[in-house]
N, C-alpha and C positions, 0 to 999 in steps of 0.2 A: 175319125181316125181309122184307117184301114189296117188289116192284119193278115199275115200269112202264117199258116201252121206248117211245120216241118216235122215229120216223124221218120226216124231212121234214114235221114237224108244226109249223105256226106257233104253236100254243098250248103247245108244249113249254116247260118251265121252262129257264132258262139254265144251262149247265154251270158247276159250281163245283169240279170236280176231274177229274183224268185219272189212271187207274190202269192201267198196262200189264197186259194179261191174255192168256190163251191159250185156245185150243180145240184138240182133238185128234181127228182122224178115224182110227179104228182099224177095220180090216176083218178078218173071219175068212176061213178057207179057202173058204167058200161065197160070199164077196163081200159078206156082210152088214155093215152099219155099226153100231158100238156107239153106242147112244143112251141118254140118261138122261131120266127124267121128273122135272122139277124141282119142288121143294116151293114155292119162293118165288113162282113165277108160273104154276104148273100147266101148263107147256109142255114139250114134248120138245126136247131139245138135245144137242149134242155135250158130252162132259165137258170141263171147263176151269174156269178161275178166275184170280184175281189173283196177280200177281207179288209175292213176299216179298223183303224185304231179305236179302242174304246168299246168294241162289241165282242161278244162271244162268237164263235164260228157258226153256231146255230142261229144267232141273231142275224148274222150275215145272210144265211140261207133264207130266212123269213123276209128280210128287207129286199133282197135281190128278186125274189119271186114277186113281191108286191110291186116293186118298181117296174119290172119288165112285163108283167102280165095283168096287174090289177087284182090278183087273188091274194087273199090272206091264207097262210098255211101254218100248220103246226108240224114240227119235225117229229117223225116217227122212229127212224133208225138210220144208222150209217150203213150204206150199201157198198162203199168201196173207197179206196185211196188210190190216187193216180199220180205217180211221181217219176215217170219215165224220164231220165235225163236226156234221152235221145228224141224227146218231143219238146220242141221249142216253138214259141210264138213270136214272130217278128212284127213290130209295129212301125209305122212310117215315121215315128219320131226318133227312131234309133234304139228303142228299148227292145231287148230280146229276152223273153221270159222262159225259164225252164218250167215245165209243167209241175204244178203242185196243187192238186185239186182233191177235195173231199166230196163225194156224192152221197146225198141223203135221199131218203124217201120222205115225202111230205104228204099231208092230208089237207085238202082244201076245207077251210072253215068259214069262208066269207068272201065277199068281193065279187066282181064280175070281170070276165076276161076282156082285155082291151090291149091294143098295142100302145107303146109309149111314143112312137115317132122319133125317138132319139137312138135307142138301141134295137128296138123291135119294130118291124113293119107288118107283122102278122102274129097272132096268137091263136092256136088251134088245138082242139082235142083230136088226136090221131089214133086210130086203131093200130095195135102193134103189127098187124099183118101189112099195113100200108107204109110203115116206116122205111122198109127197104127201098121203096121207090122214090124217097125224098133225097134231095141233094144235101148230104150230111157228112160231116167229118167222121172218119172211123172211130176216133176216140169217143164221140157221143154215142155211136152205135154200141160200143163196148160197155159204156156205163149203163145204157138202157138194158142191154142183155143181162148184165149182172144183177141189176135191180129187179128184173122180171123173172129171174131164174128161181123158181119155187123150190128147187133142190138145194140151193145155196143156203147154208146155215150160218155162215160167218161173212163179214164184209170181205170184198176182194182187197188184197194187199199187194199193190204193185207200183 
């Protein structure tokens, strides 16, 4: 299923759903950030996805990282909330989601990076200085910047 993100775009279709979702910033010992190359929109992104009934939001974060990257993580902290009503995601089945995403910092505790071939076509550790050269949605750049900001003492609330 393909998707199109709209941010502050007056021609965006109106939202017809809200699905709580997560993204997770995982760094290795070299300070590189774990990123996935998504199949649905051909963009680089943090691993993450939608919350399922019957799980806590941190269980969602752990599950999504495992599914998309092959890594097992533990959640360390909340780095931000992203609920901009002017950011909607339109899917080819007619669903248009208003953004509702929590971003966490995670620590890898096992597994081996691998793409899943369904949602991800690549999984890579990327140095923060190289992120600006990747084809990535601005909302992902914002989440990464907030998570890596060592001066930030509280999660971003927006």
